[in-house]
N, C-alpha and C positions, 0 to 999 in steps of 0.2 A: 754528574749532578743534575743535568737536564732530564735524564732518564728517570732518576729518583723522583724528581718533581712531578713528572707526568704520571707516574704510578700512584703517587700520593693523591693527586687531583682526581684520578679515576676512582680510587678507593672512596674518596669523599662523595663523589657522584653516586656510586653504588649504595653507600650508606643512606644518602638522602632518598634515593628511590625506594629502598627497602622499607625505611621508616614511614614514608608517606603512603606507600602501598599498603602497609600493615594497618595504619589508621583509616585509610580509605576503605579497606575491606571490612573493618569493624563498623564503620558508619553505614556501609552498604547492608551488612547483616542486620543492622538495627532499623533499616528502612529510611535512613536519612540520606537520600541520594544527592541532594545539593551539597551536603558536607563531603560526601564521598567523592563527588566530582572535583571539589576543591583540592582534596588530597591527591587525587589521581593526576590533576594538572601539575601539581608540584613535582610529583614523581616523573612525569613526562618531561618537565623542564630540566630535571637532573639527567634523564636518560631518554632523549627524544626518540630513539630507535628501539626502545624496549617494548616488546609485545604486550607484556602483562598489564601495565598501567593503561596503555591505550585501549586494550580490549575491555578491561573492566570499566573504563570510563564510558565506552560505547554502551555496555550493558546498563550502566546507571542511567544514561539518557533514555534508553528504551523503557526502563522501569518508570521513568518520569512521564512516559507517553510522548516524549519528544522524538517521534520516529524519524523526522527529517534529519536531525543532528545525528541520531544513532546510525542511520543509513550512510550518511556522509563519512562518519568516522570508521564504520566497518569497512566501507569501500576503500578507505585510504590506508588500512593496515594489513590488507591481504598479503602483501609481499613481506611483511614483518613476521608473519606466522612461521615458527621454526620447523613445524612438521606438516605433513599433509592432513593429519587429523585436526590440527589446529585451524588450518585453512578451511577445512570442511565446516568446522564450527562457525567460523566467521561468515562463510557463505550462507549457512543455515539461518543465522541471526539476521543477516542482511536481507534474506528472503522474507523473514517475519516482519522486518521494519517496512519493506516495500508493500507487503500485504496489508499492514495496518494503515498505510498511507494510500490505499486504494489503487496501488500500481501493480496490477496483477501480472502484466507481461514481464516486468522487471523481477517480480517475485518468483515467477516460474523459471526464469533464466538462472536466478540465484540458487534455487533448490536443485536444479539440474547440475549446476557446478558443484554443489555440495555432494551430490550423489556420485559424481565422477571421481571425486577424491575419496569418498567413503561409501561404497555401494551398499554396505550393510546398515546404513543409517535409516532405520524405519521411520523415524520422526520426519526427516526430510522427504522420504518417499510418500508418507501420508499427506504432508502439507502440499507437496507438488500435485498429487492427485486431486486434492481438495481445491487448490487454486485453479487447476485446469477445468474442473467441473464448474466452478463459478464463472470462469471465462466463457465457457460454452453456453451457459445459461444467459449470460449477458448478451452474447452474440445472437442467440435465438430471440431474445426480447427486442433487440435492435432490428433484426430482420422483420419481426412481426410488426413493429411500429412503422417501418418503411413501407410494408405492404398495405397497411391501413391507410397511410397517406396517399399512396397511389390509387387505391380504390375510391377514396374521397375525391381526389382530383378528377377521376374519370366520371363519377356521378355528377359532379358540378358541371363538367363539360356537356354531359347529356342533358342536364336540366336547362342549360343555357340554349342548346339547340331546340328543345321543345318549346321554350318560351318565345324564341324567334319565329318558329312556325306558327304558333298561335297568333302572334302579333301580325304576321302577314295576312292570315286569313281574316282577322278582325278588321283589317284596313279596308276591306271591300264592302263592309256593312254600312248602314245609314248613319246619320249624325247621332241619333239617339244611341245606337249601338256603339258608336265611337266613344261617347261619353261614358257609357258603362264599362267599356274596355279600359278607358283611362283609369277608372277607379280600381279595376282589377289589377292593372299593371302597377299602380302605385302600391297597392296592397302586396303584390308579388315582390316589388322592389324592397319593401320593408322586410319581408320575409327573407329575401336573399341576403340583406344586410345582417340580419340576425344569424343566418347560417354562416356567413363569412366570419363573423366574430367568433362563433363557436369553433369553426375549423381552424382559425388562427391559433386559438389556444391549444387545440389538439396537436398542431404542428410544432409546438414548442419542442426543441430538442430535449430528449430525455437522457440524462446522464445516469446510467445504472451505478448504484453504489452498493458496497458491502453492508449488510444490515448488522445491527448490534449483536444479534444472535449468531450470525456467521463469524464475526470478529471474536466473539466469546468462545466459539468452538475452536478456532485456530489457536487461541491463547491456551485453552485447556489442553489441547494436544501437545503444545510446547511445554507446558508446566509439568506434565506427567512424567517426564524423563529426568527429573531432578537427581534421584539417587543413582540411576544408571550412568548419567553423565559424569558424576563425581567419581564413581568407581572406575569408569573407563579412563578418566584423566589420570587418576592415581596409578592405575595399572600400566599405562603407557608412559608414565613419568613426564607428563607435559605440564605446562604452566597452569596455575590455578586460575579460576575465573573470578574469584572474589565475590561470588554471588551469594544471596541469602539462602536460608534453608528452605524457603518456599519454592525455589525454582533455579535450575542451572540452565542457562541458555548456551 
């Protein structure tokens, strides 16, 4: 009797998962990601360890541009993926989420993980190369800014030494010369203050960010694989993504 009860309960959970997953996918295809997330959450409550509703919910968060939640969810379901192909998809989408959140190092690691599982994935290969290129450019800009700061500091030190020498020489002149020097020193002090203010603003730490054009490029690269992803998933008989006709992540 107990065994029959457990089987019946399991069947009810599966029915709840399938029904909510179905309606969630319909809402996703219609672009109503909030409604889709609601259905996916119900499906997950019915079957917490089921890959499909968790994965589709992460996709919905990504489509909402909530990249932080998407990344957290993708990262939590890697071990739920039933095949290496599915895990590669999760890592690929995780990389996209990190990329859109300006986390290039994490994105690079995720794309590398995706390629280890699926070396033929050209989308992950492209995104990895692009993320590495942006990282290199950011590092070059940072090095350039640091060199400029060093040169400015060196010039300031040289100017201070010159001003000190001029002051020592002028100290040996007569009173009239001293008065004139005082005026010049006051003027020089004002100038130094202005220079200091300018230098302080230039020394503000520059946080390199991904431009809108760069973000658009990475998204377009991901969007272009819609039909191929659907065909691959059908061919390999893996779980569906529940994604819209516009793009399969």
